[in-house]
C-alpha positions as CSV (number, residue, x, y, z in Angstrom):
1,M,0.1,0.0,0.1
2,R,2.9,2.3,1.0
3,T,4.7,1.6,-2.5
4,F,1.4,2.6,-4.1
5,F,1.3,5.9,-2.5
6,W,4.5,7.0,-2.9
7,R,4.5,5.8,-6.8
8,A,1.2,7.7,-7.1
9,L,2.8,10.6,-5.3
10,V,5.7,10.6,-7.8
11,V,3.4,10.4,-10.9
12,F,1.3,13.5,-9.4
13,L,4.7,15.5,-9.0
14,Y,6.2,14.6,-12.1
15,S,2.7,15.7,-13.9
16,L,3.0,18.9,-11.9
17,G,6.4,19.7,-13.0
18,A,5.4,18.9,-16.7
19,Y,2.5,21.1,-16.5
20,A,4.5,24.0,-15.0
21,Q,7.3,23.3,-17.6
22,E,4.8,23.6,-20.5
23,D,3.4,26.7,-19.1
24,L,7.1,28.1,-18.9
25,S,7.9,27.0,-22.1
26,F,4.8,28.8,-23.4
27,Q,5.4,31.8,-21.8
28,K,8.9,32.0,-23.0
29,A,7.4,31.6,-26.4
30,T,5.0,34.3,-26.5
31,E,7.8,36.6,-25.0
32,A,10.0,35.6,-27.9
33,Y,6.9,36.0,-30.8
34,N,6.2,39.7,-29.0
35,R,9.9,40.6,-29.5
36,G,10.0,39.3,-33.1
37,E,12.1,36.6,-32.1
38,Y,9.7,34.0,-34.2
39,Q,12.5,31.3,-34.8
40,A,13.4,31.2,-31.1
41,A,9.4,31.2,-30.2
42,I,9.0,28.3,-32.5
43,G,11.9,26.3,-30.5
44,F,9.9,26.8,-27.4
45,Y,6.7,26.0,-29.1
46,E,8.3,22.3,-30.3
47,N,9.5,21.6,-26.8
48,I,6.0,21.3,-25.7
49,L,5.3,19.0,-29.1
50,E,8.4,16.8,-28.0
51,N,6.3,16.5,-24.8
52,G,3.2,14.9,-26.4
53,K,1.0,18.1,-25.9
54,H,-0.9,19.1,-28.5
55,S,-3.6,21.9,-28.8
56,A,-5.2,24.0,-31.4
57,E,-3.9,27.3,-29.9
58,L,0.0,25.8,-30.0
59,Y,-0.6,24.8,-33.9
60,F,-1.9,28.2,-34.6
61,N,0.8,29.9,-32.7
62,L,3.0,28.1,-35.1
63,G,1.7,28.9,-37.9
64,N,1.9,32.5,-37.1
65,C,5.7,32.2,-36.4
66,Y,6.3,30.7,-39.6
67,Y,3.9,33.0,-41.7
68,K,5.9,35.9,-39.8
69,L,9.2,34.0,-41.2
70,D,7.8,33.8,-44.9
71,E,7.9,29.9,-44.8
72,I,4.6,29.2,-46.8
73,G,4.6,25.3,-46.6
74,P,5.4,25.3,-42.6
75,S,2.7,28.0,-41.9
76,I,-0.1,26.6,-44.1
77,Y,0.6,22.9,-42.5
78,Y,0.3,24.2,-39.0
79,Y,-3.2,26.4,-39.2
80,E,-4.5,23.2,-41.1
81,K,-3.4,21.0,-37.9
82,A,-5.0,23.6,-35.8
83,L,-7.9,23.4,-37.7
84,L,-8.5,19.4,-37.4
85,L,-8.6,19.9,-33.7
86,Q,-10.8,23.2,-33.8
87,P,-12.7,23.4,-36.9
88,N,-14.1,26.5,-38.5
89,D,-12.1,28.9,-36.1
90,K,-12.2,32.1,-37.8
91,E,-8.9,33.2,-36.4
92,T,-7.1,30.3,-37.9
93,L,-9.2,30.1,-41.4
94,N,-8.7,34.1,-41.5
95,N,-4.8,33.4,-41.5
96,L,-4.7,30.2,-43.4
97,R,-6.4,32.4,-46.3
98,F,-3.7,34.8,-46.0
99,A,-1.0,32.7,-46.2
100,Q,-2.5,30.6,-49.3
101,N,-2.7,33.8,-50.9
102,M,1.2,33.4,-51.1
103,R,0.8,30.1,-52.7
104,L,1.8,29.7,-56.3
105,D,-0.5,27.0,-57.0
106,A,-4.2,28.2,-57.6
107,I,-6.6,24.8,-58.0
108,E,-10.1,25.5,-58.5
109,E,-12.0,23.0,-56.2
110,M,-14.3,20.3,-57.9
111,P,-17.7,21.6,-57.5
112,K,-19.8,20.1,-54.5
113,T,-23.5,18.7,-55.0
114,A,-26.0,19.9,-52.5
115,M,-26.1,16.8,-50.4
116,A,-22.1,17.4,-50.1
117,K,-22.3,21.1,-48.9
118,L,-25.2,19.7,-46.5
119,H,-23.2,17.2,-44.9
120,N,-19.8,19.8,-44.8
121,A,-22.6,22.5,-43.1
122,V,-23.7,19.9,-40.4
123,V,-21.7,17.1,-39.5
124,L,-18.6,18.7,-40.1
125,A,-19.7,21.7,-37.8
126,L,-17.9,20.0,-35.0
127,T,-15.3,17.2,-34.7
128,F,-16.2,13.5,-33.7
129,D,-14.9,14.3,-30.6
130,Q,-17.4,17.4,-30.2
131,W,-20.2,15.6,-31.0
132,A,-19.4,12.8,-28.7
133,V,-19.1,15.3,-25.7
134,L,-22.5,16.6,-27.0
135,A,-23.9,13.2,-27.1
136,I,-22.9,12.3,-23.1
137,L,-24.0,16.0,-22.1
138,M,-27.4,15.4,-23.8
139,I,-27.7,12.1,-22.2
140,S,-26.9,13.4,-18.7
141,I,-29.8,15.8,-19.1
142,F,-31.9,13.3,-20.1
143,V,-31.3,11.1,-16.9
144,L,-31.5,14.3,-14.6
145,G,-34.8,15.3,-16.4
146,Y,-36.0,11.4,-15.7
147,I,-35.0,11.8,-11.9
148,I,-36.8,15.2,-11.8
149,Y,-39.9,13.9,-13.4
150,Y,-40.9,11.4,-10.9
151,L,-39.7,13.7,-8.0
152,L,-41.9,16.8,-9.0
153,H,-45.8,17.0,-7.8
154,S,-46.7,19.5,-10.1
155,A,-48.0,18.6,-13.3
156,T,-46.6,21.6,-15.1
157,K,-43.4,20.9,-13.7
158,K,-43.5,17.4,-14.9
159,R,-44.5,18.5,-18.4
160,I,-41.5,20.6,-18.9
161,A,-39.3,18.1,-17.3
162,F,-40.5,15.3,-19.4
163,I,-40.3,17.4,-22.6
164,T,-36.7,18.6,-21.6
165,G,-35.5,14.7,-20.9
166,T,-37.2,13.9,-24.2
167,T,-35.8,16.7,-26.5
168,A,-32.1,15.7,-24.6
169,L,-32.3,12.0,-25.5
170,F,-33.1,13.0,-29.4
171,I,-30.1,15.2,-29.6
172,S,-28.1,13.2,-27.7
173,F,-29.2,10.2,-30.5
174,F,-28.3,12.9,-33.3
175,S,-24.9,13.6,-31.8
176,V,-23.7,10.0,-31.5
177,A,-25.0,9.4,-35.3
178,M,-23.0,12.8,-36.2
179,A,-19.8,11.8,-34.3
180,Y,-20.2,8.5,-36.6
181,M,-20.3,10.2,-39.4
182,A,-17.7,12.7,-39.0
183,F,-15.2,9.8,-37.6
184,Q,-15.7,8.2,-40.9
185,D,-15.2,11.5,-42.7
186,F,-12.0,11.9,-40.9
187,K,-10.7,8.4,-41.5
188,S,-11.4,8.7,-45.1
189,K,-9.2,11.7,-46.1
190,E,-5.3,11.5,-45.4
191,P,-4.5,15.2,-46.1
192,A,-1.3,16.4,-46.5
193,I,1.0,19.5,-47.4
194,I,3.3,20.2,-49.8
195,F,7.0,21.3,-48.6
196,D,9.1,20.8,-51.7
197,R,9.5,24.6,-53.3
198,E,8.7,22.9,-56.5
199,V,7.8,19.1,-57.3
200,A,7.0,17.4,-60.6
201,V,3.7,15.0,-60.3
202,T,4.4,11.8,-62.1
203,S,1.9,9.4,-63.9
204,E,3.9,6.3,-62.3
205,P,5.9,5.8,-59.1
206,N,9.1,6.2,-60.5
207,E,11.4,8.9,-62.2
208,R,11.5,7.7,-65.5
209,S,7.3,7.9,-66.1
210,E,5.8,11.0,-67.3
211,K,5.0,14.3,-65.7
212,V,1.7,15.2,-65.4
213,F,1.7,18.2,-63.7
214,V,3.8,20.4,-60.9
215,L,3.0,21.6,-57.6
216,H,4.8,23.9,-55.3
217,E,4.9,24.8,-51.5
218,G,1.9,25.0,-49.3
219,T,-0.4,23.0,-51.7
220,K,-3.1,20.5,-50.0
221,V,-3.4,17.3,-51.3
222,N,-5.3,14.0,-50.1
223,I,-3.0,10.8,-49.9
224,L,-4.7,7.8,-51.8
225,D,-1.8,5.4,-51.6
226,S,1.7,4.4,-51.0
227,L,4.3,2.2,-52.7
228,D,8.2,2.4,-51.6
229,N,9.0,6.1,-51.4
230,W,6.4,7.1,-53.4
231,I,2.8,8.6,-52.1
232,K,0.0,8.6,-54.5
233,I,-1.9,12.2,-54.3
234,K,-5.5,13.6,-55.4
235,I,-5.5,17.5,-55.6
236,A,-8.6,19.6,-55.2
237,D,-9.6,19.5,-59.1
238,G,-9.5,15.5,-59.1
239,Q,-6.2,15.2,-60.6
240,T,-3.9,12.6,-59.3
241,G,-0.5,11.2,-59.7
242,W,2.7,10.2,-58.0
243,I,5.3,12.2,-55.9
244,P,8.3,11.5,-53.7
245,S,7.5,10.7,-50.2
246,E,9.9,13.5,-48.7
247,S,8.0,16.3,-50.8
248,L,5.3,16.4,-48.2
249,K,4.0,16.3,-44.6
250,P,0.9,14.2,-43.7
251,L,-1.5,16.5,-41.1
252,K,-2.9,13.6,-39.3
253,D,0.7,12.8,-37.4
254,F,-0.4,13.6,-33.8
């Protein structure tokens, strides 16, 4: 029992130290950024990442640092990672648009159907984690409403508790469905950002094959397949091809 206590105490103290170190690194990064020392700020933020801490705010700040250094690929990369954790964040989307304006590639997206637009507007309004949290919250409200319904004596108050609980239950079922659909959408895509200044996209996974088009730093692609040191990618207008694996960085590398 004593051994367990001391181990728990060590883990607790270690956690406190880790959180304190993380806060200190974040503070130092902010101070360095405000002084215009963007490379130093990046170093502090990367220290936090090396400790396994990930957050939309951290990636957003890294994107800002790289944007200030005119490094378009990394800036877009970190803004996109921030949006994976916090979709539809207005400030991140705004900064991402500024960074995207610095790209050389102007690729028109394939037109979306009305159903696809509705899917994106509803299902992707939250991450699958956020939908799951909402479902749990609504289930809790349903249980609370159920208990209150049987404790109250007033017919009016019982009716309000019943309606509230039933509505919460319906929303919880809806949230679970949305969480499942959002997770399936998340799994179906493997986005990545081009990091080479320029890379030729070939029709086959070798250097001898025909070059079909060229991409530049900062362009977002979707990974379809891989073979040895080659990656098959698809761009927003539907074109596909192969590029060397070192020419891009996947976004889902948390």
